[in-house]
N, C-alpha and C positions, 0 to 999 in steps of 0.2 A: 498576459499571465496575471493571475490573481496576486494582489499585494496585500500585506497585512498592515492595517492602520498603526501608526506609531503608538497610540494609546494601548491598543491590544497587545502589540509586541512588548511593550514595557511591562504589562501585567504578566505575560508569559515568562519574560526574563526574571521577574521578581519571584514567581513561583519556582522556577528552576534554581535560583539562588537559595531559596528557603529549603528546598529539598536537599541541595548539596550540603548545607550546614546541618540540618536536622538528621539526615541519614548518613552523614560522613562519607559522601561519595563524590567522585569526579564525573562530570557530565561532558564528555568531548563532542557528542553528537546529539542534537535536538532538532526536530523537524516538525512541520505541519503535515498531518495526515487528513483523511476525510475529504469532504467535498471541496474545501478551499484548495487543497493540493491537487485534487483530481481535475479542477478546472471548471466546476459548475456550482459555485456557492449560491445560496439564497441570502437575502438581506439579514436573516437571523441565524445563519449557520453558526454552530459552535466553533470554537478554536480547539482543535484536536491536536495538542502538542504531545509528541512521543519522543522518547530519548533512550539512548544506550549509555549505561553508566559503568563505572568501575569502583570497587572498594579499595581500601588500602591493601597492599599485598599480604600482610599478616592475617587479614580477615579470612583469606582463602585457605589458611593453614589450620584453622580451628576444627575440632571435632564437631561442634554444633555449627553448621553452616547457616549463614544468613539467607533469607528469602532472596530469590533471584528476580523478583518483581517489586517495583515500587508503585503504589497506587495512591491517588488522592481523590477525595470526594469531588464530584463535579460542583463547581461554584459558579452560579450564573451561566455564562456561556463559555466557561473555561474548563476543559477536560485535559488533565495532565497525568500521564503515567509512563513508565519505562521498564526496560529489561536490562538485566545484568549482561555484560559482554559474553559471559559463558553461556547464558541461555540463548542469546542471539546466535552464537556459533553453532550450538546444538540444533537450533531450528534451521540454520542455513544448510546443515548436513541433511536435513529432511526436505530440502527445497521449499522452505516456507515462503510463500509469496509476500507475506506482510513485511518481513525483514527486508526482502529485496526491494519492495516499494519504499520503505523508510530510507534506504540508502540512495534512492533516486529522487527523493522529494525535491521539487523545485523551490520549496520554501524552507529555509534553514534558520533556526534561531541560534544554534551553536554548531560550529563545524571544525572538525579536525581533518583536513583534506587527506593527509597521509593514511590515517586510520580508515576513513571512509573508502578511499581508493583500494586499500588492501582487502577490506571486507567485501567490497563489490567484486573485485577480481576473483576472490576465492569463491564467492557465491555463484558467479557465472560458470566456474569450472565444476562446482558441486551440483549444478542444476540438473534435475531430473525433469525433463520436459513433460513426461507423462503425469508426474505428481502435480506440476504446475497447471497442466490442462484440467485435471480433476478439480483443482481448487477453483479455477475460474468457471468451470462448467457448473459446479454446484452453486456458486454465487449468482451466475446469470440465470440459471433455471429457477432458483428460489425467488429472485426479483421479478422474473417474468410471470410466474404464477401469481405473485402478489399484485402485479399490475392488472391482471385479468386478461381474458382472451375474447371479449365481446367487441361490439362496434365502438364502445368507449372504454378507455383504459385509465388507470391511475398514472399520470404522467411522471411523477417523481419516481415511482417504482420502475417504470419503463426505463427511465434514465439510468437507474442503478443496474439494470440488466444490460444496457448498451455498452458501458465501459468494459465489463468482463467479456462481453461478446467480442469487442474489439481486441482485447488481449488474446482471446482464443484465435482470432484471425491472424494476429501477429505471430503466434506460435506456429501457425500453419504456413505462413508466407516467408518467415524469416528465421534465422538461427540465433539471434541475440535475444536476451530477455525483454519482455514488453515493458515499456515505460509506464508510469502510473498516471501521467497527465493526459487527459483525453485529446488535447490538441496535438501532442507529440505522437500519440497512437495513430490518429487519423492521418497526419502528414506523412507517416512512414508506411502507409498501406495502399494497396490498390483496392478501391471501394466502389460500390455501386453508384451510379449516377443519381444525384438527388439526396444522398445520405448526408453529405456535408451541409447542405442548405437546411434540411430538416433539423439536424443537430444544432446548428448555429442558432436557429430560431428558438429552439427549446432552451438552450443555454441563456439566451437573452431574456426569455420569459421568466426563467427561474431566478435570474439576477434581480428582477423587478418585484417579485411577489413572494410572500411568505408561504403561500399554499398554492401549489399548482392545480390540485383537484383532479377531476376527471375531464376528459375531452375526447373527441374523435381520435382514434388511433392513427398516429403518423405512419402511413402504410410502408414507406421505405424502411423506416427504423424497425417496425414490427417484423417485416420480411427478413431483414438483415439478421436480427437477433435469432429468429427461428432457424435460419439456414446455418448460422455460425454454431449454434448448439447441436444441430443434427450432424454436422461435419465433425465437430469435436467428439461427440459421442461415438462416432464410427472409429475415430483414431484411438480412443481409449480401449477399444476391443481388440486392437492389434497386440501381438505378443510383446511382452515387456522387454526392454533392453537390459540385459544382465551384465553389461560391460562397464557399468558405472564404477569409477575408481573408489577405493576406500581412502578417504581423506581425513580420517579421525586423528591420526598422528599430526598431520599438518595443522588441523584445527587447534590441537593442544599447543603446538609451537606458537601459533598466532596469539593464542590467549596468554601464554606465559610472557611473550615479548611485550604485549601492550599493557599488561598489568603493571609493568615497570616503566614503560616508555612514555605513558601519558602524563 
């Protein structure tokens, strides 16, 4: 599993401390997103810190509401921004894959286990598998097109197609939400022979070099991505499940509880 160097972790923590003071917020959950959390960083990968925050209860009672996003300019290799808990819950109701991945990130800068567990449990019940399938299908298809379809491909883009393709396969083979980390995805699936070896080799290569460039297409990966996308596209054409429960009131209850509980 990817670890964060102590120096980089200290810089992230300092940025979170500054945001908490400058914006008068509480930050119970802060995680790493991007390639470091996905399990295939490069030597120069940014630190993509993401967080869920809460304002003081009285701030939510004002006519003029505060923004529900906090963003900071990218400084060097540090990219830090976050969402208000209310925004996170609204996105969970829409089966937003990004929030789901944040809650499952293996790299945590700040953690409130009870809040994270409550949000993850709620997200799993609110999950619309069709919406999640569409998200990963668009992600994988865009990266695959960017990689190219000739004898040689852009390996970095192919890598970014592989992870969502694995998530699509997870949604086909399993009932639980797909994890964000590529190793966890692969270990939980029945996969074609040779895919693990090709992926491991690509991960090792990406860890050593700043630029993967183009290279002969790894045929097992290319075929797997193509097949995963075709199968997912077929599933999205099936009639939509109209039995999803309306969980908006429960989301309101969760929000009101944690505004005061953190």
